[in-house]
N, C-alpha and C positions, 0 to 999 in steps of 0.2 A: 257145049258144057251141060251137065246135069245141074238140077237144083233140089235141095231137099226142104221140106216143110215139116215140122213136127207140129201137130194140133194137140194141144192139152189144156189143162187150166191149172191155177195155183193150188198147191196143198195135195196134188196127184203124186203117190210116191212112184206109180209106174211110169209116170211123165219124167220123174227125175232120172230113173234108171234109162229111160229111151234117150235122155237128152245126153247122158254120158257116152252111151254106144254111138250116137249120131255125131257127136262132137269129135270123138276118137276117129272115127272113119273118114269124116268129112275133112278133118285136118290131114289125115294120113293121105287122101287122094286129091285135096285141093279142092273139094266141092263146096260151093257157098250153101249155106243153110240158115233157115230162119225157123223161129218159133213163135206160134200165133195161140193165143188163147180162144176157146170156144166161147168164153164169156163175153168176147167183143162183138158178136152177131148171133143174133137169134137163129138165123139159118144155120150157122155152124153148130150151134148148141143142140138145135133139134136133129139135126143129121148125124152128129158124131158122139153125143153125150154118153152113151152106153158103150162105145168102142174106144175111148180115149186111152192111152195115147195113140194117134194115128199118125203115120208116117206116109207122106206124099213125095213121089219122085216126078219132078216135072208136072205137078198138079194132079197127078194119077194116084190113086190109093195103092199103097204098096204093102203095108202091115198095119195091125191094130193090136193093141193090149201090150204085146211086147215086141221088141225089135231083135230080130236075129242078124248078129253081126255078119256072119258069112253069107247070108241071103242079101243083105244090104249092100256088101260090097260086090257081090256078084251082079246084081242089078246096075250098080254104078260103073261097072266096067265095059258096059255095051256102048 
């Protein structure tokens, strides 16, 4: 089973949009997901601060800035 991680930070409007798409897709497909703030780690902040929101599937970067619902669904269908 796949696992989705949304990397973002508080107050990020693109992160809010990504959260809605991920919650909908994960709910439809029964895929677990979590949200992690890049503010919790200097390493995450340094690596991703210009790219948030970032979507990881099974720990591998899938998307950044925007979440394409169709692309996410297709990736989770594997």
